[in-house]
C-alpha positions in Angstrom: -6.4 17.7 51.0 -8.2 20.7 52.4 -8.2 24.0 50.5 -6.5 27.1 52.0 -9.3 29.1 50.6 -12.8 29.5 52.0 -15.5 30.0 49.4 -18.3 32.4 50.3 -21.0 32.3 47.6 -22.3 35.8 48.3 -18.9 37.3 47.5 -19.2 36.3 43.8 -21.7 37.4 41.2 -24.0 35.3 39.1 -22.9 37.1 35.9 -20.8 35.5 33.1 -17.0 36.0 33.3 -13.6 34.5 33.9 -12.1 33.4 37.2 -8.4 33.2 38.1 -7.3 30.8 40.9 -4.1 31.8 42.6 -1.8 30.0 45.0 -0.2 31.3 48.2 2.5 33.1 46.2 -0.1 34.9 44.1 0.7 33.0 41.0 -2.2 32.1 38.7 -2.6 28.3 38.7 -5.9 27.9 36.8 -8.1 30.1 34.5 -11.7 29.2 33.7 -14.8 30.8 32.4 -18.5 30.5 33.4 -21.9 31.7 32.4 -22.6 31.9 36.2 -19.5 32.5 38.2 -21.0 31.8 41.6 -22.4 28.4 40.5 -19.2 27.4 38.7 -16.9 28.3 41.6 -19.2 26.7 44.1 -18.8 23.3 42.2 -15.2 23.2 43.3 -16.0 23.4 47.0 -19.0 21.2 47.3 -18.7 17.5 48.4 -15.9 15.1 47.7 -13.7 15.7 44.6 -13.1 12.4 42.8 -10.2 13.2 40.4 -6.7 13.6 42.1 -5.7 16.4 39.9 -8.7 18.5 40.8 -8.2 17.7 44.5 -4.6 18.9 44.2 -5.8 22.1 42.4 -8.3 22.9 45.1 -5.7 22.3 47.9 -3.4 24.9 46.3 -6.1 27.7 46.0 -5.4 30.7 48.2 -7.4 33.2 46.3 -9.8 33.7 43.4 -10.1 36.8 41.2 -13.0 37.3 38.8 -13.4 39.4 35.6 -16.9 40.1 34.5 -18.0 40.1 30.8 -21.2 40.9 29.1 -21.4 37.9 26.8 -20.2 34.3 26.7 -18.2 35.2 23.6 -16.2 37.8 25.5 -15.6 35.3 28.3 -14.3 32.7 25.9 -11.9 35.1 24.2 -10.7 36.5 27.6 -10.1 33.1 29.0 -8.0 32.1 26.0 -6.0 35.3 26.3 -5.3 34.9 30.0 -4.3 31.2 29.6 -1.9 32.2 26.9 -0.5 35.0 29.1 -0.1 33.1 32.4 0.4 29.5 31.2 -1.3 28.1 34.3 -0.1 24.8 35.6 -3.6 23.2 35.9 -4.9 24.4 32.5 -4.6 22.5 29.2 -2.2 24.7 27.2 -0.8 24.2 23.7 2.9 24.1 24.6 4.0 23.9 21.0 1.9 26.8 19.8 4.0 27.8 16.8 2.3 28.7 13.6 2.9 26.1 10.8 4.4 26.9 7.5 2.2 27.9 4.6 2.9 28.6 0.9 1.9 32.1 -0.1 1.3 33.1 -3.7 1.4 36.9 -3.7 -0.9 37.7 -6.7 -0.6 41.5 -6.1 2.8 41.4 -7.9 2.9 41.3 -11.7 5.3 38.4 -11.5 4.3 36.4 -8.4 6.4 33.8 -6.6 5.8 31.2 -3.9 7.2 32.1 -0.5 7.1 30.6 3.0 5.1 32.3 5.7 3.7 31.5 9.1 1.0 34.2 9.1 -2.1 34.7 7.0 -2.7 38.3 5.9 -6.0 39.1 4.2 -4.3 40.9 1.3 -5.7 38.9 -1.6 -2.8 36.4 -1.7 -3.5 32.7 -2.1 -2.3 30.4 0.8 -1.7 26.7 0.7 -0.9 24.4 3.6 -0.2 24.0 6.5 3.0 22.0 6.8 4.1 20.9 10.3 7.6 20.0 9.1 9.7 22.8 7.6 11.8 20.1 6.0 8.8 18.6 4.2 7.7 22.1 3.2 11.1 22.9 1.7 11.2 19.6 -0.2 7.8 20.3 -1.6 8.9 23.8 -2.6 11.9 22.4 -4.4 9.7 20.0 -6.3 7.3 22.8 -7.3 10.3 24.8 -8.5 11.1 22.0 -10.9 7.6 21.7 -12.1 6.8 25.4 -12.4 9.7 27.8 -13.1 8.4 30.8 -11.2 10.9 33.4 -10.0 12.7 32.7 -6.6 14.4 36.0 -6.0 13.4 38.8 -3.6 11.7 41.8 -4.9 14.8 44.0 -4.4 16.9 41.6 -6.4 14.2 41.3 -9.1 14.0 45.1 -9.6 17.8 45.5 -9.9 18.9 42.4 -11.8 20.5 42.9 -15.2 21.3 39.2 -16.0 19.4 36.0 -15.3 20.2 34.0 -12.1 21.4 30.4 -11.8 17.8 29.2 -11.5 17.1 30.4 -15.0 20.1 28.5 -16.4 19.0 25.2 -14.8 15.4 25.7 -16.1 13.7 26.6 -12.8 13.0 30.2 -13.6 11.6 31.8 -16.8 13.7 35.0 -16.2 11.0 37.7 -15.9 13.6 40.0 -14.3 15.3 40.5 -17.7 12.2 40.3 -19.9 12.6 36.7 -21.1 8.9 36.0 -20.6 5.9 38.2 -21.2 3.5 39.0 -18.5 0.7 37.0 -20.1 2.8 33.9 -20.5 3.9 34.2 -16.9 0.3 34.6 -15.8 -0.5 31.3 -17.5 2.1 29.6 -15.4 0.8 31.2 -12.2 -2.7 29.9 -13.0 -1.3 26.4 -13.4 0.5 26.6 -10.1 -2.6 27.8 -8.3 -4.8 25.1 -9.9 -2.2 22.5 -9.0 -1.9 23.5 -5.4 -5.7 23.9 -5.2 -6.2 20.2 -6.0 -7.1 20.6 -9.6 -4.1 18.7 -10.8 -6.0 16.5 -13.1 -7.4 19.5 -15.0 -3.8 20.9 -15.3 -2.4 17.6 -16.5 -5.2 17.2 -19.2 -4.5 20.7 -20.5 -0.7 20.0 -20.7 -1.3 16.7 -22.4 -3.4 18.5 -25.1 -0.6 21.1 -25.5 1.9 18.2 -25.8 -0.1 16.6 -28.5 -0.5 19.9 -30.4 3.2 20.5 -30.2 3.9 17.0 -31.6 1.4 17.5 -34.4 3.1 20.7 -35.4 6.5 18.9 -35.3 7.7 20.9 -32.3 9.3 17.8 -30.8 11.5 19.6 -28.3 8.5 21.4 -26.8 6.5 18.2 -26.8 9.3 16.5 -24.9 9.4 19.3 -22.3 5.7 19.0 -21.7 5.9 15.2 -21.6 8.5 15.4 -18.8 6.5 18.0 -16.9 3.3 15.8 -17.1 5.3 12.8 -15.8 6.8 14.8 -12.9 3.4 16.2 -12.0 1.8 12.7 -11.9 4.6 11.4 -9.7 4.0 14.3 -7.3 0.3 13.8 -7.1 0.7 10.0 -6.5 2.4 10.8 -3.2 -0.7 12.6 -1.9 -3.4 10.5 -0.3 -6.9 11.3 -1.6 -9.3 11.0 1.3 -12.4 12.9 0.0 -14.1 12.7 -3.4 -14.7 16.5 -3.2 -12.0 19.2 -3.3 -12.8 20.2 0.3 -10.6 22.1 2.8 -11.3 20.9 6.3 -9.6 20.0 9.6 -10.5 16.9 11.6 -9.8 16.6 15.3 -10.3 13.8 17.8 -9.0 13.0 21.3 -7.9 9.9 23.1 -7.9 9.8 26.9 -6.0 7.2 28.8 -4.3 6.6 32.1 -1.2 8.4 30.9 -3.1 11.6 29.9 -4.9 12.9 26.8 -3.8 12.9 23.2 -5.4 15.2 20.6 -4.8 15.0 16.9 -5.7 17.4 14.1 -5.7 16.2 10.5 -5.2 18.9 7.7 -7.2 18.0 4.6 -6.7 20.4 1.7 -8.6 20.0 -1.6 -9.6 16.5 -0.6 -6.1 15.3 0.0 -4.6 14.5 3.4 -1.7 17.0 3.7 -0.4 16.7 7.3 -1.3 16.3 10.9 -0.5 17.8 14.3 -0.5 15.8 17.6 -0.7 17.2 21.2 -0.4 15.5 24.6 -1.4 16.5 28.1 -0.4 14.3 31.1 -2.6 13.6 34.1 -5.7 14.5 32.2 -9.1 14.7 33.9 -11.9 13.7 31.5 -14.2 16.2 33.2 -11.8 19.0 32.0 -12.6 18.3 28.3 -15.9 20.3 28.4 -13.9 23.4 29.4 -10.7 22.5 27.6 -12.1 21.9 24.1 -13.3 25.5 23.5 -9.9 26.8 24.9 -8.0 24.6 22.5 -9.9 25.7 19.5 -9.4 29.4 20.3 -5.7 28.9 21.1 -5.0 26.8 18.0 -7.0 28.8 15.4 -5.4 32.2 16.0 -6.2 35.0 13.6 -2.8 34.7 11.7 -3.3 30.9 11.1 -5.0 29.4 8.1 -8.6 28.5 9.2 -10.6 26.1 6.9 -14.3 26.5 6.3 -15.1 23.2 8.1 -13.8 21.7 11.3 -15.1 18.2 12.1 -15.0 16.2 15.3 -16.8 13.1 16.6 -20.3 13.4 18.0 -19.2 12.9 21.6 -16.9 16.0 21.4 -19.5 18.1 19.6 -22.0 17.2 22.3 -19.7 18.8 24.9 -20.0 22.1 23.1 -23.8 21.9 23.5 -23.8 20.5 27.1 -26.1 22.2 29.6 -23.2 23.9 31.3 -21.7 25.1 28.0 -23.4 26.2 24.8 -20.3 27.4 22.8 -20.6 25.8 19.4 -22.3 28.8 17.8 -20.0 31.2 19.8 -16.9 29.4 18.7 -18.0 29.3 15.1 -18.7 33.0 15.3 -15.2 33.7 16.7 -13.4 31.6 14.1 -15.5 33.1 11.3 -14.4 36.6 12.3 -10.7 35.4 12.3 -11.1 33.7 8.9 -13.2 36.5 7.3 -15.6 33.9 6.1 -18.1 31.3 7.5 -16.8 28.3 9.6 -18.8 25.2 10.3 -18.1 23.2 13.5 -19.8 19.9 13.0 -19.8 16.1 12.9 -19.0 13.8 10.0 -21.8 13.3 7.5 -20.3 10.8 5.0 -18.4 7.5 5.2 -15.2 9.2 4.2 -15.5 11.9 6.8 -16.2 9.3 9.5 -13.1 7.4 8.4 -11.1 10.6 8.8 -12.5 11.1 12.4 -11.4 7.6 13.2 -8.0 8.2 11.7 -7.6 11.3 13.9 -8.6 9.2 16.9 -5.9 6.6 16.1 -3.3 9.4 15.8 -4.4 10.8 19.1 -3.9 7.4 20.8 -0.4 7.2 19.2 0.3 10.6 20.7 -0.4 9.2 24.1 1.8 6.1 23.4 4.7 8.2 22.1 4.5 10.5 25.1 4.8 7.5 27.4 7.5 5.8 25.4 10.0 6.5 28.2 8.3 3.7 30.1 8.7 1.2 27.3 11.7 -0.4 28.9 9.4 -1.9 31.5 6.9 -3.1 28.8 8.3 -6.7 28.5 7.8 -7.3 32.2 4.4 -5.6 32.2 3.2 -7.7 29.2 4.4 -10.8 30.9 2.2 -10.0 33.9 -0.8 -8.7 32.1 -0.9 -11.5 29.5 -0.1 -14.2 32.0 2.9 -15.4 30.1 5.3 -18.0 31.5 8.4 -16.5 30.1 10.4 -13.2 29.7 9.5 -11.2 26.6 12.3 -10.0 24.4 11.1 -10.7 20.8 7.5 -10.1 19.6 6.4 -11.1 16.1 3.0 -9.6 15.0 1.3 -11.2 12.0 -1.6 -10.2 9.8 -3.4 -11.7 6.7 -4.3 -9.5 3.7 -6.0 -10.2 0.4 -8.7 -8.8 -1.8 -11.5 -11.3 -2.2 -8.9 -14.1 -2.0 -6.6 -12.5 -4.6 -3.0 -11.5 -3.7 -3.0 -13.7 -0.5 -0.2 -12.4 1.8 0.8 -12.8 5.4 2.9 -10.0 6.8 5.2 -10.1 9.9 6.8 -7.3 11.8 9.3 -7.8 14.6 9.7 -5.8 17.9 12.8 -6.8 19.8 14.7 -5.2 22.7 12.7 -2.0 22.7 12.6 -1.2 18.9 10.9 -2.3 15.7 13.5 -4.5 14.0 12.7 -3.7 10.4 15.5 -5.8 8.9 13.5 -8.9 10.2 10.2 -7.8 8.6 8.9 -10.5 6.2 6.0 -10.8 3.7 4.9 -14.4 2.9 3.3 -15.0 -0.5 0.8 -17.9 -0.5 0.2 -18.6 -4.1 -1.2 -22.0 -3.4 -4.1 -20.3 -1.5 -4.8 -17.8 -4.2 -8.6 -17.4 -4.5 -9.4 -19.2 -1.3 -10.0 -16.1 1.0 -9.2 -18.5 3.9 -7.5 -16.5 6.6 -7.2 -19.6 8.9 -5.5 -21.6 6.2 -3.1 -18.7 5.5 -2.1 -18.4 9.2 -1.6 -22.2 9.4 0.7 -22.0 6.3 2.5 -19.1 7.9 3.2 -21.3 11.0 4.7 -24.0 8.8 7.0 -21.6 6.9 8.0 -19.7 10.0 9.0 -22.9 11.8 11.0 -24.0 8.7 12.9 -20.7 8.7 14.3 -21.4 12.2 15.6 -19.2 15.0 15.5 -16.6 16.4 12.2 -17.7 17.8 9.7 -15.2 19.1 8.7 -15.1 22.8 5.2 -13.8 21.8 3.3 -14.0 18.5 0.5 -11.3 18.3 -2.1 -12.1 15.7 -4.4 -9.5 14.2 -7.7 -11.3 14.6 -10.0 -12.9 17.0 -10.4 -16.3 18.7 -10.7 -18.1 15.3 -7.3 -16.8 14.1 -5.7 -17.6 17.4 -7.0 -21.2 17.3 -5.7 -21.6 13.7 -2.2 -20.8 14.9 -2.5 -23.1 17.9 -3.6 -26.0 15.8 -0.8 -25.5 13.3 1.8 -25.5 16.0 0.3 -28.6 17.5 0.3 -30.4 14.1 4.0 -29.3 13.7 4.8 -31.0 17.0 5.9 -27.7 18.6 2.9 -26.5 20.7 5.0 -24.6 23.1 7.6 -23.0 20.7 6.2 -19.5 21.4 3.4 -17.8 23.3 0.4 -16.5 21.4 -2.2 -13.7 21.8 -4.7 -12.1 19.4 -6.1 -8.6 19.2 -9.5 -7.7 17.7 -12.1 -5.0 17.7 -14.9 -5.7 20.2 -17.7 -4.9 17.8 -19.5 -2.8 20.4 -18.3 0.4 18.8 -15.7 1.9 16.3 -13.7 3.3 19.2 -10.0 2.2 19.2 -10.2 1.8 23.0 -12.5 -1.2 22.6 -9.9 -3.6 21.3 -10.0 -7.1 23.0 -7.0 -9.4 23.7 -7.5 -13.2 23.7 -5.1 -15.8 25.0 -5.2 -19.6 24.4 -7.4 -21.6 26.9 -9.5 -18.6 27.8 -13.1 -18.1 26.7 -13.2 -14.4 27.5 -10.8 -11.7 26.7 -8.2 -10.5 29.1 -9.4 -7.7 31.4 -7.0 -5.0 30.1 -8.1 -1.5 31.0 -9.0 0.8 28.1 -6.2 3.2 27.4 -3.7 1.3 29.5 0.0 1.3 28.4 0.0 -2.4 27.6 -3.1 -2.2 25.5 -1.8 0.9 23.6 1.5 -1.0 23.0 -0.3 -4.0 21.6 -2.5 -1.7 19.4 0.7 -0.1 18.1 2.1 -3.5 17.1 -1.2 -4.4 15.4 -1.3 -1.1 13.5 2.3 -1.6 12.4 1.8 -5.1 11.0 -1.6 -4.1 9.4 0.0 -1.1 7.6 3.0 -3.2 6.4 0.9 -6.1 5.1 -1.8 -4.1 3.4 0.9 -1.9 1.8 2.7 -4.8 0.3 -0.5 -6.5 -0.8 -1.6 -3.3 -2.6 1.8 -3.1 -4.3 1.4 -6.6 -5.6 -2.2 -5.9 -6.7 -1.1 -2.8 -8.6 1.7 -4.5 -10.3 -0.6 -7.4 -11.4 -3.2 -4.9 -12.7 -0.5 -3.1 -14.7 0.7 -6.3 -16.2 -2.9 -7.3 -17.1 -3.5 -3.9 -18.7 -0.3 -4.3 -20.9 -1.4 -7.8 -21.8 -4.7 -6.5 -23.0 -3.1 -4.5 -25.7 -3.5 -6.1 -29.2 -0.4 -7.8 -30.4 1.3 -7.8 -27.0 1.8 -11.3 -25.5 3.5 -12.4 -22.3 7.0 -12.2 -23.7 6.6 -8.6 -25.0 4.8 -7.5 -21.8 7.7 -8.9 -19.7 10.2 -7.0 -21.8 8.2 -3.7 -21.4 7.7 -4.2 -17.7 11.4 -5.0 -17.1 12.5 -2.0 -19.1 10.1 0.7 -17.9 8.7 -0.5 -14.6 5.4 1.6 -14.5 2.6 2.5 -16.8 3.4 6.2 -16.3 6.9 5.6 -17.7 5.5 3.5 -20.6 3.1 6.3 -21.6 6.1 8.7 -21.8 8.4 6.6 -23.9 9.8 7.7 -27.3 10.3 5.6 -30.4 14.0 5.4 -29.6 13.2 4.0 -26.2 11.1 1.2 -27.7 13.7 0.4 -30.4 16.4 0.0 -27.7 14.5 -3.0 -26.3 16.0 -6.3 -27.7 13.4 -8.2 -29.8 11.3 -5.2 -30.8 12.4 -4.3 -34.4 11.5 -1.3 -36.5 8.3 -2.9 -37.8 6.8 -3.7 -34.4 8.2 -0.7 -32.3 6.0 2.0 -33.9 2.8 0.0 -33.3 3.9 -0.7 -29.7 4.6 3.0 -29.1 1.2 4.0 -30.4 -0.5 1.5 -28.1 1.5 2.6 -25.0 0.5 6.2 -25.5 -3.1 5.2 -25.7 -3.0 3.6 -22.3 
């Protein structure tokens, strides 16, 4: 397709600036920046253009306007501003550019409270977040209200209230509006809230446990019970947060995944070493050459001045290299812009530790899922597509994915997830405990045993079994089916990392009778779909195996107590369920257990509290 526009190099300067490409109707269809406007614009009109999207863009150009700047930093800021204003069709634009919810602790008030906000104001307040889901944020806020009884009312209500509100009567507000708490005592609570939200929960819990012990020693049993319940609730809240870094670091981690469907980008929010939330984005018809220009634009669009900006933003080496490419040297410029918006230094960099590299990988997996979810509308054609791509001799309706999980041979489990008629059929998920293989660490034997048990359970039979593993795991399932006399009961395939890199795009698919993997294109819909199945069964199996391991460890810890045998341990486990609950029991709770009399109960109670 030929362009309507004739590019004349001498008409354009060699200065830095921003260019706006317009169509015949005068509408801006693309905005870009360049250190040398003449050279950059000339690249669009020299030689054959490979990517269809770029060819389409050039064919629509009827005119080009330029705006000169004195520095690259000004050009980058102007480009982001113009993209946000015009929302050009051919630019990568954050369509969902809302600000996410933050918790704000306004410490300028003598009796602070936690409020929701979407804007960061540099007024000395403390901010915690972000949360991409308002529902999740409100649920967390309600839990915080139960843990820490700060006031909830507006300042106007606080200044004019003459009697405590309902929150006070249900124990979720100390009633500072009517003088029921001193400013110093309230300040202690505020410091606890800030420490808890800042990731120093262990420090807060230890302090409360000391207070609980002191209250008990001074025979203040009611206060000790209140503190015990608070500690138990805090531990339960903390358990739900995934610790991903050994340090209490605030950072964002981003990665991209480019496929035939488009490009997915994921940002993970890590606050105080805990994975708090994530945001996914998707752009269709993505041209990989666009990423050099698109990445700086995304960063300046996403990290607006009113948004919480962490001190560190990590990305894989291949993305960071784009910011230092010969055509663009924007890493330092971007860091300078974000530092001004944050009012503090910002480091754009690559992962340095194993934990940080794992987070970058996780962001890549989330980006690939963003692509898959965006193309979910095509999933109704997936069975037929899989049949062709995997060379299957039957129609695919039901797929069963299986994975083996154990820790050095302990807790041997095989998990199975089911995908049928376009959905994950969770009611058919199964976990197979293989106690006779305990300690063997033999994945092949585990898969063979799974085949035996799966056949014995009967229909409905899968049309395809997807195995998380390589050619060895696939062969183990084949042999087991042959030994069972049912070699054609279902079709099989396996999925495994290639070993060439840690990139999720390098997964390989093997089929029986083939020495080499199937030639599936990286990022294709069928490969993304199979990766999604593999991830689902892996998460399910590992999660169940960890639950069993934790339960076993708890039982072992109870059995290690002096004077506690298997029978007593079983009674305690059946009654309380978790070690946390056992640590919080009272003498009355222990006496209520059949078989533990008044002589043995006090000793058991003392040992449980020492856990």
